[in-house]
One Martini backbone bead per residue (centre of mass of N, CA, C, O) as a GRO file, in nm:
protein
  251
    1MET     BB    1  21.802  -1.776  20.229
    2ALA     BB    2  21.981  -1.604  19.855
    3PHE     BB    3  22.022  -1.357  19.279
    4ALA     BB    4  22.028  -1.423  18.917
    5ALA     BB    5  21.982  -1.284  18.616
    6PRO     BB    6  22.056  -1.290  18.287
    7ALA     BB    7  22.141  -0.989  18.271
    8LEU     BB    8  22.378  -1.031  18.480
    9ALA     BB    9  22.568  -1.207  18.296
   10GLN     BB   10  22.623  -0.936  18.126
   11ASP     BB   11  22.943  -0.867  18.238
   12PRO     BB   12  23.214  -0.676  18.153
   13ALA     BB   13  23.352  -0.704  18.461
   14ALA     BB   14  23.413  -0.983  18.455
   15LYS     BB   15  23.601  -1.232  18.568
   16PRO     BB   16  23.824  -1.446  18.499
   17PRO     BB   17  23.927  -1.741  18.533
   18ALA     BB   18  24.083  -1.903  18.802
   19SER     BB   19  24.354  -2.121  18.875
   20GLN     BB   20  24.391  -1.973  19.153
   21PRO     BB   21  24.370  -1.889  19.455
   22GLN     BB   22  24.222  -1.576  19.581
   23ALA     BB   23  24.220  -1.286  19.744
   24THR     BB   24  23.990  -1.053  19.848
   25GLN     BB   25  24.044  -0.711  19.809
   26PRO     BB   26  24.026  -0.411  19.920
   27GLN     BB   27  23.991  -0.100  19.847
   28ALA     BB   28  24.119   0.189  19.830
   29GLY     BB   29  24.021   0.404  20.066
   30ALA     BB   30  23.717   0.404  20.077
   31PRO     BB   31  23.485   0.206  20.176
   32ALA     BB   32  23.377  -0.080  20.009
   33LYS     BB   33  23.159  -0.271  19.875
   34PRO     BB   34  23.134  -0.578  19.837
   35GLU     BB   35  23.088  -0.761  19.558
   36LEU     BB   36  22.901  -0.972  19.674
   37LEU     BB   37  22.678  -0.777  19.776
   38THR     BB   38  22.627  -0.637  19.506
   39ARG     BB   39  22.535  -0.891  19.352
   40LEU     BB   40  22.301  -0.979  19.540
   41GLU     BB   41  22.139  -0.720  19.512
   42ALA     BB   42  22.097  -0.745  19.205
   43ILE     BB   43  21.937  -1.009  19.207
   44LEU     BB   44  21.684  -0.878  19.371
   45GLN     BB   45  21.579  -0.715  19.101
   46LYS     BB   46  21.491  -1.007  19.010
   47PRO     BB   47  21.335  -1.270  18.909
   48PHE     BB   48  21.295  -1.595  19.082
   49GLU     BB   49  21.355  -1.959  19.086
   50CYS     BB   50  21.378  -2.233  19.338
   51ASP     BB   51  21.526  -2.497  19.482
   52VAL     BB   52  21.554  -2.641  19.820
   53ASN     BB   53  21.818  -2.764  20.041
   54LEU     BB   54  21.848  -2.874  20.387
   55SER     BB   55  22.096  -2.886  20.661
   56ALA     BB   56  22.126  -2.974  21.023
   57GLN     BB   57  22.394  -3.005  21.274
   58ALA     BB   58  22.380  -3.081  21.622
   59GLU     BB   59  22.202  -3.204  21.854
   60ASP     BB   60  22.028  -3.208  21.602
   61GLU     BB   61  21.867  -3.329  21.308
   62THR     BB   62  21.803  -3.138  21.003
   63SER     BB   63  21.568  -3.144  20.726
   64GLY     BB   64  21.495  -3.004  20.388
   65SER     BB   65  21.240  -2.875  20.152
   66GLY     BB   66  21.180  -2.655  19.855
   67HIS     BB   67  21.033  -2.336  19.740
   68VAL     BB   68  21.133  -2.038  19.552
   69ALA     BB   69  20.980  -1.708  19.507
   70TRP     BB   70  21.086  -1.407  19.332
   71GLY     BB   71  20.947  -1.069  19.245
   72GLY     BB   72  21.024  -0.840  19.389
   73ALA     BB   73  20.946  -0.588  19.591
   74GLY     BB   74  20.870  -0.792  19.839
   75LYS     BB   75  20.819  -1.068  19.674
   76LEU     BB   76  20.714  -1.383  19.830
   77ALA     BB   77  20.751  -1.755  19.794
   78VAL     BB   78  20.729  -2.024  20.041
   79ASN     BB   79  20.799  -2.379  20.048
   80LEU     BB   80  20.841  -2.586  20.350
   81THR     BB   81  21.000  -2.898  20.453
   82LEU     BB   82  21.038  -3.055  20.768
   83LYS     BB   83  21.195  -3.319  20.925
   84GLY     BB   84  21.077  -3.437  21.224
   85VAL     BB   85  20.998  -3.158  21.421
   86MET     BB   86  20.690  -3.261  21.501
   87GLU     BB   87  20.676  -3.516  21.681
   88GLY     BB   88  20.816  -3.670  21.417
   89GLU     BB   89  20.693  -3.479  21.215
   90ASP     BB   90  20.628  -3.312  20.952
   91LEU     BB   91  20.690  -2.967  20.840
   92THR     BB   92  20.470  -2.735  20.679
   93MET     BB   93  20.550  -2.423  20.531
   94LYS     BB   94  20.446  -2.071  20.476
   95LEU     BB   95  20.560  -1.795  20.268
   96VAL     BB   96  20.418  -1.457  20.223
   97ALA     BB   97  20.482  -1.172  20.006
   98ASP     BB   98  20.319  -0.858  19.877
   99GLY     BB   99  20.507  -0.586  19.961
  100LYS     BB  100  20.377  -0.532  20.266
  101ASP     BB  101  20.335  -0.832  20.373
  102LEU     BB  102  20.403  -1.103  20.602
  103TYR     BB  103  20.333  -1.455  20.583
  104ALA     BB  104  20.281  -1.724  20.828
  105GLU     BB  105  20.238  -2.080  20.781
  106PHE     BB  106  20.169  -2.323  21.047
  107PRO     BB  107  20.188  -2.595  21.239
  108THR     BB  108  20.021  -2.721  21.533
  109PRO     BB  109  19.886  -2.905  21.784
  110GLN     BB  110  19.625  -2.692  21.760
  111GLY     BB  111  19.698  -2.597  21.469
  112THR     BB  112  19.674  -2.362  21.252
  113GLN     BB  113  19.905  -2.087  21.194
  114VAL     BB  114  19.894  -1.718  21.160
  115MET     BB  115  20.127  -1.466  21.056
  116LYS     BB  116  20.188  -1.106  21.066
  117LEU     BB  117  20.414  -0.872  20.884
  118SER     BB  118  20.540  -0.573  20.837
  119LEU     BB  119  20.773  -0.448  20.611
  120ALA     BB  120  20.820  -0.176  20.765
  121LEU     BB  121  20.995  -0.294  20.990
  122LEU     BB  122  21.271  -0.281  20.826
  123LYS     BB  123  21.258   0.055  20.868
  124ASN     BB  124  21.250   0.000  21.190
  125LYS     BB  125  21.480   0.003  21.431
  126ASP     BB  126  21.321  -0.044  21.691
  127ALA     BB  127  21.165  -0.295  21.593
  128VAL     BB  128  21.406  -0.465  21.517
  129GLY     BB  129  21.520  -0.476  21.802
  130GLN     BB  130  21.281  -0.625  21.925
  131LEU     BB  131  21.280  -0.872  21.739
  132ALA     BB  132  21.599  -0.938  21.806
  133GLN     BB  133  21.662  -0.897  22.106
  134GLY     BB  134  21.940  -0.708  22.067
  135MET     BB  135  22.055  -0.757  21.806
  136ASP     BB  136  22.350  -0.663  21.616
  137PHE     BB  137  22.338  -0.596  21.290
  138SER     BB  138  22.580  -0.408  21.241
  139ALA     BB  139  22.789  -0.618  21.336
  140VAL     BB  140  22.733  -0.827  21.122
  141LEU     BB  141  22.798  -0.654  20.870
  142GLU     BB  142  23.082  -0.576  20.955
  143GLY     BB  143  23.189  -0.866  20.961
  144VAL     BB  144  23.131  -0.943  20.666
  145ASN     BB  145  23.307  -0.711  20.538
  146LYS     BB  146  23.583  -0.845  20.666
  147ILE     BB  147  23.579  -1.079  20.493
  148GLN     BB  148  23.833  -1.295  20.348
  149PHE     BB  149  23.809  -1.436  20.057
  150LYS     BB  150  23.866  -1.722  19.881
  151GLU     BB  151  23.919  -1.767  19.525
  152GLU     BB  152  23.764  -2.009  19.288
  153VAL     BB  153  23.753  -2.089  18.941
  154LYS     BB  154  23.549  -2.381  18.842
  155ASP     BB  155  23.340  -2.518  18.630
  156GLY     BB  156  23.137  -2.256  18.669
  157VAL     BB  157  23.253  -2.200  18.967
  158ARG     BB  158  23.238  -1.986  19.256
  159ASN     BB  159  23.470  -2.022  19.516
  160LEU     BB  160  23.413  -1.942  19.861
  161THR     BB  161  23.648  -1.900  20.136
  162ALA     BB  162  23.639  -1.912  20.509
  163THR     BB  163  23.773  -1.814  20.832
  164VAL     BB  164  23.582  -1.749  21.124
  165SER     BB  165  23.435  -1.589  21.373
  166GLU     BB  166  23.154  -1.567  21.551
  167SER     BB  167  23.177  -1.254  21.581
  168ASP     BB  168  23.160  -1.198  21.267
  169LEU     BB  169  22.842  -1.324  21.290
  170GLY     BB  170  22.730  -1.203  21.588
  171GLY     BB  171  22.865  -1.341  21.808
  172ASP     BB  172  23.044  -1.416  22.121
  173GLY     BB  173  23.257  -1.592  22.016
  174ASP     BB  174  23.592  -1.741  21.898
  175GLU     BB  175  23.507  -1.952  21.730
  176LYS     BB  176  23.542  -2.137  21.449
  177VAL     BB  177  23.427  -2.080  21.103
  178ASN     BB  178  23.346  -2.249  20.813
  179VAL     BB  179  23.313  -2.099  20.486
  180ALA     BB  180  23.106  -2.200  20.197
  181LEU     BB  181  23.068  -2.049  19.867
  182ALA     BB  182  22.862  -2.118  19.582
  183LEU     BB  183  22.880  -1.981  19.251
  184ASP     BB  184  22.783  -1.870  18.970
  185GLU     BB  185  22.994  -1.739  18.749
  186LYS     BB  186  22.794  -1.545  18.590
  187THR     BB  187  22.542  -1.475  18.806
  188TRP     BB  188  22.595  -1.536  19.128
  189PHE     BB  189  22.427  -1.765  19.205
  190PRO     BB  190  22.354  -1.957  19.460
  191ARG     BB  191  22.429  -2.305  19.521
  192SER     BB  192  22.593  -2.287  19.804
  193LEU     BB  193  22.594  -2.328  20.174
  194LYS     BB  194  22.861  -2.364  20.425
  195MET     BB  195  22.873  -2.438  20.788
  196VAL     BB  196  23.157  -2.502  21.010
  197GLY     BB  197  23.136  -2.509  21.367
  198GLY     BB  198  23.225  -2.374  21.684
  199GLY     BB  199  23.169  -2.494  21.969
  200GLU     BB  200  23.103  -2.765  22.145
  201GLU     BB  201  22.859  -2.753  21.941
  202GLU     BB  202  22.882  -2.844  21.643
  203VAL     BB  203  22.810  -2.692  21.331
  204ASN     BB  204  22.612  -2.813  21.037
  205VAL     BB  205  22.544  -2.618  20.747
  206GLU     BB  206  22.323  -2.664  20.451
  207LEU     BB  207  22.266  -2.502  20.126
  208ILE     BB  208  22.070  -2.591  19.831
  209THR     BB  209  22.043  -2.523  19.489
  210SER     BB  210  21.787  -2.564  19.223
  211GLY     BB  211  21.621  -2.503  18.940
  212VAL     BB  212  21.693  -2.236  18.808
  213GLN     BB  213  21.497  -1.938  18.739
  214PHE     BB  214  21.440  -1.645  18.491
  215PRO     BB  215  21.182  -1.477  18.472
  216GLU     BB  216  21.030  -1.197  18.371
  217SER     BB  217  20.777  -1.306  18.539
  218ILE     BB  218  20.534  -1.329  18.811
  219PRO     BB  219  20.249  -1.399  18.914
  220ALA     BB  220  20.074  -1.219  19.147
  221GLU     BB  221  19.916  -1.461  19.290
  222ARG     BB  222  20.174  -1.586  19.426
  223PHE     BB  223  20.165  -1.312  19.638
  224GLN     BB  224  19.895  -1.414  19.760
  225TYR     BB  225  19.702  -1.420  20.071
  226THR     BB  226  19.497  -1.686  20.225
  227ALA     BB  227  19.349  -1.797  20.481
  228PRO     BB  228  19.212  -2.033  20.626
  229GLN     BB  229  18.923  -2.121  20.721
  230GLY     BB  230  18.896  -1.982  21.050
  231VAL     BB  231  19.182  -1.850  21.056
  232PRO     BB  232  19.365  -1.652  21.238
  233VAL     BB  233  19.542  -1.338  21.218
  234ILE     BB  234  19.846  -1.254  21.354
  235ASP     BB  235  19.953  -0.927  21.436
  236LEU     BB  236  20.281  -0.823  21.506
  237SER     BB  237  20.313  -0.519  21.440
  238MET     BB  238  20.159  -0.389  21.682
  239PHE     BB  239  20.375  -0.493  21.899
  240LEU     BB  240  20.612  -0.311  21.728
  241GLY     BB  241  20.500  -0.029  21.613
  242VAL     BB  242  20.375  -0.121  21.313
  243GLY     BB  243  20.105  -0.042  21.229
  244GLY     BB  244  19.850  -0.232  21.184
  245GLY     BB  245  19.572  -0.355  21.329
  246GLU     BB  246  19.352  -0.547  21.548
  247GLY     BB  247  19.544  -0.829  21.568
  248GLU     BB  248  19.287  -0.977  21.427
  249GLU     BB  249  19.201  -1.191  21.160
  250GLU     BB  250  18.929  -1.322  20.952
  251PHE     BB  251  18.855  -1.549  20.667
   0.00000   0.00000   0.00000
């Protein structure tokens, strides 16, 4: 779940199309942020909308589709339907962030459930550690920064490929994972991401975007959330020591 606006396409420093694959090399001297991360961060400074399709194959096979709207400054709206994951039935979930809080609405056998999380959590290292149950995010980022992608630009698409160890992605094993990332040549907006490999149970995950739009702005009401009548909102923030209200709210 990753994006550029039209203004980003007008980049005087953009590289010309390459006829042959070439490895992206780090700059000499002090460690520099990879161009890929710099470009993706720039994308998040502008509004965008796109459709998404995803598939995952491991012990079970899962697929889904939905729509993503990003308004910048922590404003997000996602509608996603996963096929046959809830007792054989499709599951449709909603994520909405208003710049302050993130709301997740999804069905359960007992009925609709809504959870709320303060975005301030992302700035609280202790709380992030609790939420991730000990996962070392710094190790993940360090691993990503070390990945040496091979790059080939063809037919308007920037294809990045690499073979990495699970440990490079924050895992514990040394099994190899093949990563393929396709970006729009001009905007660097991700068109697809595919990861194949892993341990005994090989994982095959693919995310594809389409219908990408870069509006000047997105109406604010798209990023406002109101829970269904009578459904309590469970505030997870208070359990993680970040802001939070009284634990449950009811609309």
